[in-house]
C-alpha positions as CSV (number, residue, x, y, z in Angstrom):
1,X,-27.1,-30.1,-4.2
2,X,-26.2,-26.5,-4.7
3,X,-29.7,-25.1,-5.3
4,X,-30.5,-21.9,-3.5
5,X,-33.8,-21.9,-1.5
6,X,-33.9,-18.1,-1.7
7,X,-34.6,-17.8,-5.4
8,X,-31.2,-18.6,-6.8
9,X,-30.5,-20.9,-9.8
10,X,-31.5,-24.5,-9.6
11,X,-29.2,-27.1,-11.1
12,X,-30.4,-28.6,-14.4
13,X,-30.7,-32.0,-12.7
14,X,-32.9,-30.6,-10.0
15,X,-35.2,-28.7,-12.4
16,X,-35.6,-31.8,-14.6
17,X,-36.4,-34.0,-11.7
18,X,-39.0,-31.5,-10.5
19,X,-40.6,-31.4,-13.9
20,X,-40.7,-35.2,-14.0
21,X,-42.6,-35.4,-10.8
22,X,-45.5,-33.1,-11.8
23,X,-47.1,-36.5,-12.2
24,X,-46.3,-39.2,-9.6
25,X,-43.3,-41.1,-10.8
26,X,-40.8,-43.7,-9.4
27,X,-37.0,-43.4,-9.6
28,X,-36.5,-45.4,-12.8
29,X,-39.4,-43.6,-14.5
30,X,-37.8,-40.2,-13.6
31,X,-34.5,-41.4,-15.1
32,X,-36.3,-42.5,-18.3
33,X,-38.4,-39.3,-18.5
34,X,-35.3,-37.1,-18.3
35,X,-33.3,-39.1,-20.8
36,X,-36.3,-39.1,-23.2
37,X,-37.2,-35.4,-22.8
38,X,-33.5,-34.3,-23.2
39,X,-33.1,-36.6,-26.2
40,X,-30.3,-38.5,-24.4
41,X,-28.4,-35.3,-23.5
42,X,-28.9,-35.9,-19.8
43,X,-28.6,-39.4,-18.4
44,X,-28.8,-39.6,-14.6
45,X,-27.1,-42.3,-12.6
46,X,-28.9,-43.8,-9.7
47,X,-26.6,-42.2,-7.1
48,X,-27.2,-38.7,-8.6
49,X,-30.9,-39.3,-8.8
50,X,-31.4,-40.6,-5.3
51,X,-29.1,-38.0,-3.8
52,X,-31.2,-35.3,-5.5
53,X,-34.5,-36.9,-4.4
54,X,-33.3,-36.9,-0.8
55,X,-32.3,-33.2,-1.0
56,X,-35.6,-32.3,-2.7
57,X,-37.6,-34.1,0.0
58,X,-35.6,-32.3,2.7
59,X,-36.5,-28.9,1.1
60,X,-40.1,-29.9,1.0
61,X,-40.2,-29.6,-2.8
62,X,-41.2,-33.2,-3.4
63,X,-42.8,-35.9,-1.3
64,X,-43.4,-39.6,-1.5
65,X,-46.7,-40.3,-3.1
66,X,-49.0,-42.3,-0.8
67,X,-52.8,-42.4,-1.1
68,X,-53.2,-41.7,-4.8
69,X,-50.4,-44.0,-5.8
70,X,-51.3,-47.7,-5.5
71,X,-48.0,-49.1,-6.6
72,X,-45.3,-51.2,-4.9
73,X,-42.6,-48.8,-6.3
74,X,-41.9,-45.7,-4.3
75,X,-43.2,-42.8,-6.3
76,X,-42.6,-39.1,-5.8
77,X,-44.7,-36.1,-6.6
78,X,-44.0,-32.3,-6.5
79,X,-45.4,-30.2,-3.6
80,X,-46.9,-26.8,-3.8
81,X,-43.6,-25.3,-2.5
82,X,-41.9,-27.3,-5.3
83,X,-44.3,-25.9,-7.9
84,X,-43.5,-22.4,-6.7
85,X,-39.7,-23.1,-6.9
86,X,-40.1,-24.6,-10.4
87,X,-42.1,-21.5,-11.6
88,X,-39.4,-19.2,-10.2
89,X,-36.8,-21.2,-12.1
90,X,-38.8,-20.9,-15.3
91,X,-39.0,-17.2,-14.9
92,X,-35.3,-16.9,-14.2
93,X,-34.5,-19.0,-17.3
94,X,-36.9,-16.8,-19.4
95,X,-35.0,-13.7,-18.2
96,X,-31.7,-15.2,-19.2
97,X,-33.1,-16.2,-22.6
98,X,-34.4,-12.7,-23.2
99,X,-31.0,-11.2,-22.3
100,X,-29.2,-13.7,-24.6
101,X,-31.5,-12.9,-27.5
102,X,-31.0,-9.2,-27.0
103,X,-27.3,-9.7,-27.3
104,X,-26.9,-12.6,-29.7
105,X,-30.0,-12.2,-31.7
106,X,-33.1,-14.4,-32.3
107,X,-33.0,-18.2,-32.5
108,X,-31.8,-19.6,-35.8
109,X,-30.0,-16.5,-37.0
């Protein structure tokens, strides 16, 4: 995963997974969430998803959900560090959008 810990751009896949686990969610649920929220534009394969989950756990941005998750399925939830990283990415994307609008014009024009 090419995401930069020092405030660089996150991949779209990483950002979408992080958004999905603001609520505890298992792997298949994450895949369904992303497909639904992107209207089918992004469909994750299991290998991509589980590789990304492993990298996100290593960075400390997500963690397995334990106490509050009484399910047999392994669920993941975003950490405080993950929330910080997601907010930074949102701000970065807003800056890009503002730049694009200033050059191209407003949406729908």
